[in-house]
Steps between C-alpha positions, in 0.01 A plus 500: 500500500359399162282810475795731568714314247229523233457874558877556493545310174201676347646839596823404323309450175443124483176387339264267685619210283866577575429524874322163493790341310760657735327374816470152351864489388664648810266390781302215346181690578210462260326838497251561220484826304148560631626470861780744422243738351293473820808578713591807294135615502521511880715813478213702349358591841842623608534692174169678560605589854839626376339706224275673757749548785540850652778713349730773632354851510771649273746362244795694355490313168262253336600326177226366269625227269358201316590151381309342212354151541317281248140403581283268288160669474367334187843568353834573665548873559739717697375642828697760699540435872560839662701532816535794741841490669561759772810618680390551859606785731740249663661427165346154458350362181130415529273356231164667559292281270443324167234576239429337163379697198425442133757745360248775423492662843416869528446763766190325641691175560792680666266711712355177639845350574640814664182561701529142631857576614390825663205334675742250654671788680745657254390861544802649322757399237783746430603364159348238270729354234354325195562429134252698291184317609201673338270675743721437804624861553140632495391238753799580725410869501144413601594266788814679624500858360845582641674189358763550230473254210841402361573302185746219571826617343638146462187393310529813285856405406403139424213615281742728316723204410206328332518761225879488461725251321695287744833641384378849599375411850819605678521828307131583559534420873806725523318782319192473725691482828557882519122545465394297804803594714462875435494720813184687390210467259640786288835323469323173416308675221825639358658153503186355338523754218858388446385136494228589247751676275733200513253210478159641402561444131582131544265422789206744502293245697738532797463880494121464485505250789686745727288798391182308584635395843668832580240638744520184715877461449623835636356513858787311664757746351399752768597261779810415701726226365392265783139517381609453139679177596185354654269614220729392214592156626285208394681250722198508731283345233743323265571217746126457554431497125774245439348259753149551361609455137679177590185365664256598223734395218506144634119488489464607136146625545227496765136386478364807685603845623475370856744215428748752360465726805548201731828412327628859521398525866687179588811633323474831687459329837819299448714813451787595731460219757823602681413870518832607343321698228310696763822577690667622182228758454517615862877551494486758220176663608593750774629776270203457266255513793635837608495631143138387450386659825665836426395509133139408575462741794478238775216299344692179554549535876165675552316210337667249731390663825 
């Protein structure tokens, strides 16, 4: 069981040195750092198989998010690890894959990633939720022309707070709430004008942020409240990000992109071992499933046949 223990500790964020010290202290086992590295390297074949596994034919929602890791390539630099997290037609959370970039990704990069997902069987995606990634909307429209691209509302709010003084966060949040909870796009625009009148003088950068994101922000306003709940929540990815950040933070930095990906993959594979997270999604999914199927003219059930 040493291999399993090493992989489990590695997934929890322990460095190779810490794992070696832990095994020696608790079990009296002398395992070198190089042996631990060999054990963790053994997961790479499984990672490749996982990254190329067949996917469902249709997904109601796919979230694209990223976590930054530090890689020493001559000098230590940030590298984004992108993650596609889908909600399946059964209401389960499914991580479709991991990709590492250099931070300057454009439409060509995203076209390659999305085409890979499509070639693995995902013929249709109803909605894709992201946070202003350059070139991604154009690539989505090329791969899945009928897919609606939606800016993540929670990320939009968090980015707004970056421009506001901490003492104003609560007031700004309260002023923006009528915008993203409006019943229609017209009503949202009216509330945004009111926000601009109240806060535009003090925080013009927040106004500019929302104006820039407006085209990708408003699509979900046309949908039923059940769809809004699924699209607006980031719980699907926040728990994943928290586990990944814990693992990569313990490492400091990685010698190669592949080492960083291996660490993130191990963290992802250790998620939700009891299945309670998956059940939570399923319990609240039935109403949303019906809303998605009606709103998107049966594409969800048609794609599953």
